[in-house]
PyMOL Python script that loads the backbone (N, CA, C, O; Angstrom):
from pymol import cmd

cmd.read_pdbstr("""\
ATOM      1  N   MET A   1     -38.021  -0.020  14.452  1.00  0.00           N
ATOM      2  CA  MET A   1     -37.393   1.014  13.691  1.00  0.00           C
ATOM      3  C   MET A   1     -35.930   1.088  13.880  1.00  0.00           C
ATOM      4  O   MET A   1     -35.466   1.086  15.020  1.00  0.00           O
ATOM      5  N   PRO A   2     -35.160   1.153  12.818  1.00  0.00           N
ATOM      6  CA  PRO A   2     -33.677   1.275  12.926  1.00  0.00           C
ATOM      7  C   PRO A   2     -33.212   2.514  13.631  1.00  0.00           C
ATOM      8  O   PRO A   2     -33.862   3.559  13.583  1.00  0.00           O
ATOM      9  N   VAL A   3     -32.092   2.393  14.283  1.00  0.00           N
ATOM     10  CA  VAL A   3     -31.500   3.547  14.999  1.00  0.00           C
ATOM     11  C   VAL A   3     -30.627   4.247  13.969  1.00  0.00           C
ATOM     12  O   VAL A   3     -29.892   3.629  13.200  1.00  0.00           O
ATOM     13  N   SER A   4     -30.754   5.627  13.995  1.00  0.00           N
ATOM     14  CA  SER A   4     -30.030   6.454  12.970  1.00  0.00           C
ATOM     15  C   SER A   4     -28.562   6.588  13.526  1.00  0.00           C
ATOM     16  O   SER A   4     -28.266   6.348  14.697  1.00  0.00           O
ATOM     17  N   LEU A   5     -27.688   6.993  12.568  1.00  0.00           N
ATOM     18  CA  LEU A   5     -26.328   7.208  12.939  1.00  0.00           C
ATOM     19  C   LEU A   5     -26.213   8.294  13.946  1.00  0.00           C
ATOM     20  O   LEU A   5     -25.409   8.199  14.874  1.00  0.00           O
ATOM     21  N   LYS A   6     -27.042   9.391  13.783  1.00  0.00           N
ATOM     22  CA  LYS A   6     -27.030  10.550  14.767  1.00  0.00           C
ATOM     23  C   LYS A   6     -27.455  10.007  16.149  1.00  0.00           C
ATOM     24  O   LYS A   6     -26.876  10.462  17.135  1.00  0.00           O
ATOM     25  N   GLN A   7     -28.353   9.135  16.295  1.00  0.00           N
ATOM     26  CA  GLN A   7     -28.827   8.599  17.561  1.00  0.00           C
ATOM     27  C   GLN A   7     -27.676   7.781  18.246  1.00  0.00           C
ATOM     28  O   GLN A   7     -27.457   7.858  19.455  1.00  0.00           O
ATOM     29  N   ILE A   8     -26.970   7.008  17.402  1.00  0.00           N
ATOM     30  CA  ILE A   8     -25.795   6.207  17.867  1.00  0.00           C
ATOM     31  C   ILE A   8     -24.656   7.145  18.343  1.00  0.00           C
ATOM     32  O   ILE A   8     -23.997   6.890  19.351  1.00  0.00           O
ATOM     33  N   GLU A   9     -24.454   8.230  17.580  1.00  0.00           N
ATOM     34  CA  GLU A   9     -23.386   9.211  18.004  1.00  0.00           C
ATOM     35  C   GLU A   9     -23.777   9.842  19.382  1.00  0.00           C
ATOM     36  O   GLU A   9     -22.932   9.937  20.272  1.00  0.00           O
ATOM     37  N   GLU A  10     -25.003  10.251  19.543  1.00  0.00           N
ATOM     38  CA  GLU A  10     -25.494  10.824  20.789  1.00  0.00           C
ATOM     39  C   GLU A  10     -25.378   9.880  21.910  1.00  0.00           C
ATOM     40  O   GLU A  10     -24.963  10.285  22.996  1.00  0.00           O
ATOM     41  N   GLN A  11     -25.735   8.572  21.719  1.00  0.00           N
ATOM     42  CA  GLN A  11     -25.619   7.633  22.751  1.00  0.00           C
ATOM     43  C   GLN A  11     -24.134   7.301  23.018  1.00  0.00           C
ATOM     44  O   GLN A  11     -23.765   7.077  24.171  1.00  0.00           O
ATOM     45  N   ALA A  12     -23.308   7.266  22.018  1.00  0.00           N
ATOM     46  CA  ALA A  12     -21.870   7.041  22.250  1.00  0.00           C
ATOM     47  C   ALA A  12     -21.231   8.218  23.061  1.00  0.00           C
ATOM     48  O   ALA A  12     -20.378   7.999  23.920  1.00  0.00           O
ATOM     49  N   ARG A  13     -21.658   9.426  22.768  1.00  0.00           N
ATOM     50  CA  ARG A  13     -21.041  10.560  23.552  1.00  0.00           C
ATOM     51  C   ARG A  13     -21.526  10.485  25.051  1.00  0.00           C
ATOM     52  O   ARG A  13     -20.902  11.102  25.914  1.00  0.00           O
ATOM     53  N   ALA A  14     -22.535   9.800  25.334  1.00  0.00           N
ATOM     54  CA  ALA A  14     -23.005   9.747  26.703  1.00  0.00           C
ATOM     55  C   ALA A  14     -22.254   8.639  27.482  1.00  0.00           C
ATOM     56  O   ALA A  14     -22.413   8.529  28.697  1.00  0.00           O
ATOM     57  N   LEU A  15     -21.440   7.823  26.785  1.00  0.00           N
ATOM     58  CA  LEU A  15     -20.680   6.783  27.496  1.00  0.00           C
ATOM     59  C   LEU A  15     -19.538   7.336  28.249  1.00  0.00           C
ATOM     60  O   LEU A  15     -19.107   8.457  27.979  1.00  0.00           O
ATOM     61  N   SER A  16     -19.032   6.612  29.171  1.00  0.00           N
ATOM     62  CA  SER A  16     -17.798   6.990  29.903  1.00  0.00           C
ATOM     63  C   SER A  16     -16.628   6.898  28.846  1.00  0.00           C
ATOM     64  O   SER A  16     -16.776   6.374  27.742  1.00  0.00           O
ATOM     65  N   ILE A  17     -15.488   7.443  29.283  1.00  0.00           N
ATOM     66  CA  ILE A  17     -14.295   7.437  28.470  1.00  0.00           C
ATOM     67  C   ILE A  17     -13.943   5.948  28.210  1.00  0.00           C
ATOM     68  O   ILE A  17     -13.711   5.536  27.073  1.00  0.00           O
ATOM     69  N   GLU A  18     -13.915   5.217  29.230  1.00  0.00           N
ATOM     70  CA  GLU A  18     -13.492   3.709  29.101  1.00  0.00           C
ATOM     71  C   GLU A  18     -14.532   3.037  28.123  1.00  0.00           C
ATOM     72  O   GLU A  18     -14.114   2.289  27.239  1.00  0.00           O
ATOM     73  N   GLU A  19     -15.780   3.272  28.256  1.00  0.00           N
ATOM     74  CA  GLU A  19     -16.731   2.707  27.405  1.00  0.00           C
ATOM     75  C   GLU A  19     -16.584   3.108  25.954  1.00  0.00           C
ATOM     76  O   GLU A  19     -16.707   2.296  25.037  1.00  0.00           O
ATOM     77  N   ARG A  20     -16.311   4.406  25.779  1.00  0.00           N
ATOM     78  CA  ARG A  20     -16.043   4.933  24.351  1.00  0.00           C
ATOM     79  C   ARG A  20     -14.778   4.318  23.777  1.00  0.00           C
ATOM     80  O   ARG A  20     -14.672   4.061  22.578  1.00  0.00           O
ATOM     81  N   ALA A  21     -13.847   4.097  24.647  1.00  0.00           N
ATOM     82  CA  ALA A  21     -12.541   3.460  24.133  1.00  0.00           C
ATOM     83  C   ALA A  21     -12.781   2.061  23.682  1.00  0.00           C
ATOM     84  O   ALA A  21     -12.294   1.623  22.639  1.00  0.00           O
ATOM     85  N   LYS A  22     -13.600   1.309  24.545  1.00  0.00           N
ATOM     86  CA  LYS A  22     -13.960  -0.079  24.170  1.00  0.00           C
ATOM     87  C   LYS A  22     -14.803  -0.050  22.855  1.00  0.00           C
ATOM     88  O   LYS A  22     -14.587  -0.876  21.968  1.00  0.00           O
ATOM     89  N   LEU A  23     -15.713   0.858  22.745  1.00  0.00           N
ATOM     90  CA  LEU A  23     -16.522   0.895  21.520  1.00  0.00           C
ATOM     91  C   LEU A  23     -15.680   1.234  20.326  1.00  0.00           C
ATOM     92  O   LEU A  23     -15.851   0.617  19.274  1.00  0.00           O
ATOM     93  N   ALA A  24     -14.787   2.174  20.429  1.00  0.00           N
ATOM     94  CA  ALA A  24     -13.828   2.607  19.329  1.00  0.00           C
ATOM     95  C   ALA A  24     -13.049   1.347  18.952  1.00  0.00           C
ATOM     96  O   ALA A  24     -12.931   1.035  17.767  1.00  0.00           O
ATOM     97  N   GLU A  25     -12.512   0.614  19.940  1.00  0.00           N
ATOM     98  CA  GLU A  25     -11.747  -0.547  19.667  1.00  0.00           C
ATOM     99  C   GLU A  25     -12.529  -1.628  18.868  1.00  0.00           C
ATOM    100  O   GLU A  25     -12.048  -2.198  17.889  1.00  0.00           O
ATOM    101  N   PHE A  26     -13.759  -1.864  19.357  1.00  0.00           N
ATOM    102  CA  PHE A  26     -14.696  -2.753  18.635  1.00  0.00           C
ATOM    103  C   PHE A  26     -14.923  -2.326  17.178  1.00  0.00           C
ATOM    104  O   PHE A  26     -14.834  -3.125  16.246  1.00  0.00           O
ATOM    105  N   LEU A  27     -15.208  -1.084  17.037  1.00  0.00           N
ATOM    106  CA  LEU A  27     -15.528  -0.620  15.650  1.00  0.00           C
ATOM    107  C   LEU A  27     -14.355  -0.758  14.767  1.00  0.00           C
ATOM    108  O   LEU A  27     -14.478  -1.219  13.633  1.00  0.00           O
ATOM    109  N   LEU A  28     -13.179  -0.361  15.267  1.00  0.00           N
ATOM    110  CA  LEU A  28     -11.941  -0.441  14.428  1.00  0.00           C
ATOM    111  C   LEU A  28     -11.656  -1.876  14.066  1.00  0.00           C
ATOM    112  O   LEU A  28     -11.261  -2.168  12.937  1.00  0.00           O
ATOM    113  N   GLU A  29     -11.866  -2.842  15.079  1.00  0.00           N
ATOM    114  CA  GLU A  29     -11.695  -4.220  14.802  1.00  0.00           C
ATOM    115  C   GLU A  29     -12.592  -4.748  13.744  1.00  0.00           C
ATOM    116  O   GLU A  29     -12.222  -5.635  12.975  1.00  0.00           O
ATOM    117  N   SER A  30     -13.842  -4.173  13.699  1.00  0.00           N
ATOM    118  CA  SER A  30     -14.807  -4.648  12.764  1.00  0.00           C
ATOM    119  C   SER A  30     -14.479  -4.210  11.303  1.00  0.00           C
ATOM    120  O   SER A  30     -14.974  -4.761  10.320  1.00  0.00           O
ATOM    121  N   LEU A  31     -13.632  -3.210  11.252  1.00  0.00           N
ATOM    122  CA  LEU A  31     -13.159  -2.784   9.878  1.00  0.00           C
ATOM    123  C   LEU A  31     -12.048  -3.659   9.350  1.00  0.00           C
ATOM    124  O   LEU A  31     -11.787  -3.649   8.147  1.00  0.00           O
ATOM    125  N   ARG A  32     -11.375  -4.426  10.213  1.00  0.00           N
ATOM    126  CA  ARG A  32     -10.262  -5.180   9.846  1.00  0.00           C
ATOM    127  C   ARG A  32     -10.627  -6.456   9.090  1.00  0.00           C
ATOM    128  O   ARG A  32      -9.824  -6.967   8.309  1.00  0.00           O
ATOM    129  N   ALA A  33     -11.801  -6.955   9.313  1.00  0.00           N
ATOM    130  CA  ALA A  33     -12.236  -8.246   8.686  1.00  0.00           C
ATOM    131  C   ALA A  33     -12.186  -8.066   7.106  1.00  0.00           C
ATOM    132  O   ALA A  33     -11.648  -8.971   6.468  1.00  0.00           O
ATOM    133  N   PRO A  34     -12.680  -7.025   6.459  1.00  0.00           N
ATOM    134  CA  PRO A  34     -12.557  -6.957   4.997  1.00  0.00           C
ATOM    135  C   PRO A  34     -11.118  -6.853   4.569  1.00  0.00           C
ATOM    136  O   PRO A  34     -10.827  -7.210   3.428  1.00  0.00           O
ATOM    137  N   VAL A  35     -10.188  -6.395   5.389  1.00  0.00           N
ATOM    138  CA  VAL A  35      -8.794  -6.324   5.023  1.00  0.00           C
ATOM    139  C   VAL A  35      -8.250  -7.641   4.598  1.00  0.00           C
ATOM    140  O   VAL A  35      -7.518  -7.732   3.612  1.00  0.00           O
ATOM    141  N   SER A  36      -8.609  -8.708   5.353  1.00  0.00           N
ATOM    142  CA  SER A  36      -8.193 -10.034   4.982  1.00  0.00           C
ATOM    143  C   SER A  36      -8.691 -10.469   3.699  1.00  0.00           C
ATOM    144  O   SER A  36      -8.036 -11.206   2.961  1.00  0.00           O
ATOM    145  N   GLU A  37      -9.889 -10.007   3.408  1.00  0.00           N
ATOM    146  CA  GLU A  37     -10.499 -10.388   1.982  1.00  0.00           C
ATOM    147  C   GLU A  37      -9.696  -9.585   0.954  1.00  0.00           C
ATOM    148  O   GLU A  37      -9.383 -10.139  -0.100  1.00  0.00           O
ATOM    149  N   VAL A  38      -9.362  -8.391   1.176  1.00  0.00           N
ATOM    150  CA  VAL A  38      -8.567  -7.562   0.172  1.00  0.00           C
ATOM    151  C   VAL A  38      -7.168  -8.177   0.063  1.00  0.00           C
ATOM    152  O   VAL A  38      -6.631  -8.271  -1.041  1.00  0.00           O
ATOM    153  N   GLU A  39      -6.543  -8.612   1.219  1.00  0.00           N
ATOM    154  CA  GLU A  39      -5.181  -9.216   1.116  1.00  0.00           C
ATOM    155  C   GLU A  39      -5.385 -10.539   0.279  1.00  0.00           C
ATOM    156  O   GLU A  39      -4.545 -10.829  -0.572  1.00  0.00           O
ATOM    157  N   ALA A  40      -6.377 -11.271   0.478  1.00  0.00           N
ATOM    158  CA  ALA A  40      -6.536 -12.576  -0.245  1.00  0.00           C
ATOM    159  C   ALA A  40      -6.693 -12.268  -1.738  1.00  0.00           C
ATOM    160  O   ALA A  40      -6.096 -12.935  -2.583  1.00  0.00           O
ATOM    161  N   ALA A  41      -7.502 -11.250  -2.052  1.00  0.00           N
ATOM    162  CA  ALA A  41      -7.714 -10.928  -3.466  1.00  0.00           C
ATOM    163  C   ALA A  41      -6.393 -10.425  -4.097  1.00  0.00           C
ATOM    164  O   ALA A  41      -6.120 -10.738  -5.256  1.00  0.00           O
ATOM    165  N   TRP A  42      -5.573  -9.657  -3.359  1.00  0.00           N
ATOM    166  CA  TRP A  42      -4.275  -9.226  -3.867  1.00  0.00           C
ATOM    167  C   TRP A  42      -3.391 -10.467  -4.041  1.00  0.00           C
ATOM    168  O   TRP A  42      -2.723 -10.558  -5.071  1.00  0.00           O
ATOM    169  N   ALA A  43      -3.341 -11.386  -3.153  1.00  0.00           N
ATOM    170  CA  ALA A  43      -2.496 -12.520  -3.244  1.00  0.00           C
ATOM    171  C   ALA A  43      -2.878 -13.376  -4.521  1.00  0.00           C
ATOM    172  O   ALA A  43      -2.007 -13.908  -5.209  1.00  0.00           O
ATOM    173  N   GLU A  44      -4.166 -13.475  -4.783  1.00  0.00           N
ATOM    174  CA  GLU A  44      -4.630 -14.154  -5.963  1.00  0.00           C
ATOM    175  C   GLU A  44      -4.238 -13.407  -7.270  1.00  0.00           C
ATOM    176  O   GLU A  44      -3.876 -14.029  -8.269  1.00  0.00           O
ATOM    177  N   GLU A  45      -4.324 -12.035  -7.227  1.00  0.00           N
ATOM    178  CA  GLU A  45      -3.850 -11.257  -8.340  1.00  0.00           C
ATOM    179  C   GLU A  45      -2.409 -11.410  -8.587  1.00  0.00           C
ATOM    180  O   GLU A  45      -1.995 -11.569  -9.736  1.00  0.00           O
ATOM    181  N   ILE A  46      -1.603 -11.369  -7.547  1.00  0.00           N
ATOM    182  CA  ILE A  46      -0.169 -11.543  -7.676  1.00  0.00           C
ATOM    183  C   ILE A  46       0.141 -12.884  -8.306  1.00  0.00           C
ATOM    184  O   ILE A  46       0.905 -12.962  -9.269  1.00  0.00           O
ATOM    185  N   GLU A  47      -0.444 -13.932  -7.771  1.00  0.00           N
ATOM    186  CA  GLU A  47      -0.202 -15.257  -8.343  1.00  0.00           C
ATOM    187  C   GLU A  47      -0.548 -15.395  -9.820  1.00  0.00           C
ATOM    188  O   GLU A  47       0.104 -16.079 -10.609  1.00  0.00           O
ATOM    189  N   SER A  48      -1.679 -14.652 -10.138  1.00  0.00           N
ATOM    190  CA  SER A  48      -2.134 -14.650 -11.594  1.00  0.00           C
ATOM    191  C   SER A  48      -1.092 -13.932 -12.414  1.00  0.00           C
ATOM    192  O   SER A  48      -0.680 -14.459 -13.448  1.00  0.00           O
ATOM    193  N   ARG A  49      -0.651 -12.781 -12.021  1.00  0.00           N
ATOM    194  CA  ARG A  49       0.289 -11.990 -12.743  1.00  0.00           C
ATOM    195  C   ARG A  49       1.657 -12.672 -12.872  1.00  0.00           C
ATOM    196  O   ARG A  49       2.315 -12.561 -13.907  1.00  0.00           O
ATOM    197  N   VAL A  50       2.074 -13.365 -11.832  1.00  0.00           N
ATOM    198  CA  VAL A  50       3.395 -14.076 -11.934  1.00  0.00           C
ATOM    199  C   VAL A  50       3.213 -15.237 -12.891  1.00  0.00           C
ATOM    200  O   VAL A  50       4.115 -15.498 -13.687  1.00  0.00           O
ATOM    201  N   ALA A  51       2.066 -15.967 -12.858  1.00  0.00           N
ATOM    202  CA  ALA A  51       1.855 -17.079 -13.780  1.00  0.00           C
ATOM    203  C   ALA A  51       1.859 -16.486 -15.227  1.00  0.00           C
ATOM    204  O   ALA A  51       2.501 -17.037 -16.120  1.00  0.00           O
ATOM    205  N   ALA A  52       1.161 -15.402 -15.429  1.00  0.00           N
ATOM    206  CA  ALA A  52       1.111 -14.825 -16.807  1.00  0.00           C
ATOM    207  C   ALA A  52       2.450 -14.382 -17.239  1.00  0.00           C
ATOM    208  O   ALA A  52       2.772 -14.496 -18.422  1.00  0.00           O
ATOM    209  N   PHE A  53       3.253 -13.883 -16.361  1.00  0.00           N
ATOM    210  CA  PHE A  53       4.629 -13.529 -16.661  1.00  0.00           C
ATOM    211  C   PHE A  53       5.498 -14.715 -17.045  1.00  0.00           C
ATOM    212  O   PHE A  53       6.273 -14.661 -18.000  1.00  0.00           O
ATOM    213  N   ASP A  54       5.349 -15.803 -16.268  1.00  0.00           N
ATOM    214  CA  ASP A  54       6.109 -17.052 -16.592  1.00  0.00           C
ATOM    215  C   ASP A  54       5.642 -17.572 -17.839  1.00  0.00           C
ATOM    216  O   ASP A  54       6.447 -18.199 -18.527  1.00  0.00           O
ATOM    217  N   ARG A  55       4.425 -17.406 -18.256  1.00  0.00           N
ATOM    218  CA  ARG A  55       3.949 -17.956 -19.582  1.00  0.00           C
ATOM    219  C   ARG A  55       4.307 -17.035 -20.760  1.00  0.00           C
ATOM    220  O   ARG A  55       4.071 -17.374 -21.920  1.00  0.00           O
ATOM    221  N   GLY A  56       4.929 -15.763 -20.412  1.00  0.00           N
ATOM    222  CA  GLY A  56       5.411 -14.875 -21.444  1.00  0.00           C
ATOM    223  C   GLY A  56       4.213 -14.071 -21.975  1.00  0.00           C
ATOM    224  O   GLY A  56       4.228 -13.628 -23.123  1.00  0.00           O
ATOM    225  N   GLU A  57       3.216 -13.890 -21.175  1.00  0.00           N
ATOM    226  CA  GLU A  57       2.059 -13.138 -21.525  1.00  0.00           C
ATOM    227  C   GLU A  57       2.105 -11.638 -21.117  1.00  0.00           C
ATOM    228  O   GLU A  57       1.307 -10.815 -21.566  1.00  0.00           O
ATOM    229  N   ILE A  58       2.994 -11.370 -20.323  1.00  0.00           N
ATOM    230  CA  ILE A  58       3.168  -9.993 -19.759  1.00  0.00           C
ATOM    231  C   ILE A  58       4.584  -9.466 -20.063  1.00  0.00           C
ATOM    232  O   ILE A  58       5.597 -10.128 -19.840  1.00  0.00           O
ATOM    233  N   THR A  59       4.581  -8.213 -20.592  1.00  0.00           N
ATOM    234  CA  THR A  59       5.935  -7.606 -20.862  1.00  0.00           C
ATOM    235  C   THR A  59       6.499  -7.075 -19.550  1.00  0.00           C
ATOM    236  O   THR A  59       5.764  -6.436 -18.797  1.00  0.00           O
ATOM    237  N   ALA A  60       7.764  -7.311 -19.247  1.00  0.00           N
ATOM    238  CA  ALA A  60       8.456  -6.734 -18.153  1.00  0.00           C
ATOM    239  C   ALA A  60       9.261  -5.520 -18.548  1.00  0.00           C
ATOM    240  O   ALA A  60       9.807  -5.460 -19.649  1.00  0.00           O
ATOM    241  N   TYR A  61       9.339  -4.532 -17.636  1.00  0.00           N
ATOM    242  CA  TYR A  61      10.037  -3.313 -17.819  1.00  0.00           C
ATOM    243  C   TYR A  61      11.095  -3.171 -16.819  1.00  0.00           C
ATOM    244  O   TYR A  61      10.847  -3.529 -15.667  1.00  0.00           O
ATOM    245  N   ALA A  62      12.233  -2.698 -17.110  1.00  0.00           N
ATOM    246  CA  ALA A  62      13.280  -2.421 -16.171  1.00  0.00           C
ATOM    247  C   ALA A  62      12.829  -1.370 -15.131  1.00  0.00           C
ATOM    248  O   ALA A  62      12.156  -0.401 -15.483  1.00  0.00           O
ATOM    249  N   ALA A  63      13.186  -1.558 -13.910  1.00  0.00           N
ATOM    250  CA  ALA A  63      12.830  -0.543 -12.910  1.00  0.00           C
ATOM    251  C   ALA A  63      13.340   0.798 -13.198  1.00  0.00           C
ATOM    252  O   ALA A  63      12.677   1.798 -12.924  1.00  0.00           O
ATOM    253  N   GLU A  64      14.532   0.852 -13.758  1.00  0.00           N
ATOM    254  CA  GLU A  64      15.087   2.150 -14.059  1.00  0.00           C
ATOM    255  C   GLU A  64      14.278   2.930 -15.123  1.00  0.00           C
ATOM    256  O   GLU A  64      14.123   4.150 -15.074  1.00  0.00           O
ATOM    257  N   ASP A  65      13.790   2.150 -16.061  1.00  0.00           N
ATOM    258  CA  ASP A  65      12.932   2.824 -17.158  1.00  0.00           C
ATOM    259  C   ASP A  65      11.620   3.239 -16.511  1.00  0.00           C
ATOM    260  O   ASP A  65      11.167   4.352 -16.780  1.00  0.00           O
ATOM    261  N   VAL A  66      10.983   2.437 -15.688  1.00  0.00           N
ATOM    262  CA  VAL A  66       9.692   2.823 -15.050  1.00  0.00           C
ATOM    263  C   VAL A  66       9.934   4.044 -14.149  1.00  0.00           C
ATOM    264  O   VAL A  66       9.109   4.957 -14.174  1.00  0.00           O
ATOM    265  N   LEU A  67      11.031   4.118 -13.344  1.00  0.00           N
ATOM    266  CA  LEU A  67      11.211   5.269 -12.524  1.00  0.00           C
ATOM    267  C   LEU A  67      11.559   6.478 -13.248  1.00  0.00           C
ATOM    268  O   LEU A  67      11.168   7.574 -12.847  1.00  0.00           O
ATOM    269  N   ALA A  68      12.324   6.337 -14.368  1.00  0.00           N
ATOM    270  CA  ALA A  68      12.667   7.466 -15.268  1.00  0.00           C
ATOM    271  C   ALA A  68      11.418   8.086 -15.875  1.00  0.00           C
ATOM    272  O   ALA A  68      11.282   9.308 -15.938  1.00  0.00           O
ATOM    273  N   GLU A  69      10.500   7.218 -16.326  1.00  0.00           N
ATOM    274  CA  GLU A  69       9.281   7.678 -16.897  1.00  0.00           C
ATOM    275  C   GLU A  69       8.417   8.323 -15.882  1.00  0.00           C
ATOM    276  O   GLU A  69       7.769   9.320 -16.201  1.00  0.00           O
ATOM    277  N   ALA A  70       8.353   7.822 -14.651  1.00  0.00           N
ATOM    278  CA  ALA A  70       7.566   8.378 -13.541  1.00  0.00           C
ATOM    279  C   ALA A  70       8.129   9.821 -13.248  1.00  0.00           C
ATOM    280  O   ALA A  70       7.372  10.782 -13.115  1.00  0.00           O
ATOM    281  N   ARG A  71       9.432   9.915 -13.160  1.00  0.00           N
ATOM    282  CA  ARG A  71      10.061  11.189 -12.913  1.00  0.00           C
ATOM    283  C   ARG A  71       9.701  12.237 -14.105  1.00  0.00           C
ATOM    284  O   ARG A  71       9.467  13.417 -13.848  1.00  0.00           O
ATOM    285  N   ARG A  72       9.678  11.766 -15.304  1.00  0.00           N
ATOM    286  CA  ARG A  72       9.394  12.594 -16.465  1.00  0.00           C
ATOM    287  C   ARG A  72       7.972  13.111 -16.331  1.00  0.00           C
ATOM    288  O   ARG A  72       7.690  14.298 -16.494  1.00  0.00           O
ATOM    289  N   LEU A  73       7.091  12.169 -16.027  1.00  0.00           N
ATOM    290  CA  LEU A  73       5.673  12.570 -15.943  1.00  0.00           C
ATOM    291  C   LEU A  73       5.325  13.500 -14.678  1.00  0.00           C
ATOM    292  O   LEU A  73       4.322  14.214 -14.641  1.00  0.00           O
ATOM    293  N   ALA A  74       6.167  13.417 -13.761  1.00  0.00           N
ATOM    294  CA  ALA A  74       5.950  14.211 -12.481  1.00  0.00           C
ATOM    295  C   ALA A  74       6.330  15.723 -12.697  1.00  0.00           C
ATOM    296  O   ALA A  74       5.931  16.603 -11.935  1.00  0.00           O
ATOM    297  N   ARG A  75       7.068  15.942 -13.704  1.00  0.00           N
ATOM    298  CA  ARG A  75       7.474  17.343 -13.959  1.00  0.00           C
ATOM    299  C   ARG A  75       6.476  18.268 -14.455  1.00  0.00           C
ATOM    300  O   ARG A  75       6.777  19.440 -14.679  1.00  0.00           O
TER     301      ARG A  75
END
""", "prot")
cmd.dss("prot")
cmd.show_as("cartoon", "prot")
cmd.util.cbc("prot")
cmd.orient("prot")
């Protein structure tokens, strides 16, 4: 039978401070793995957009125009 989140929380609270710190570090580290996948996906997206720009398939806008529009919309 799988352990519930509540049971895990109760067991974690029973750990010493050092053990909880190690557990927290382990859990945080486990969340970092997908970040590399996200970064790889963004790198691929960037390459795709740059290639499309180089082929003339994407319209470029001046930064000043984009920022002016953003300020206008923020009002």
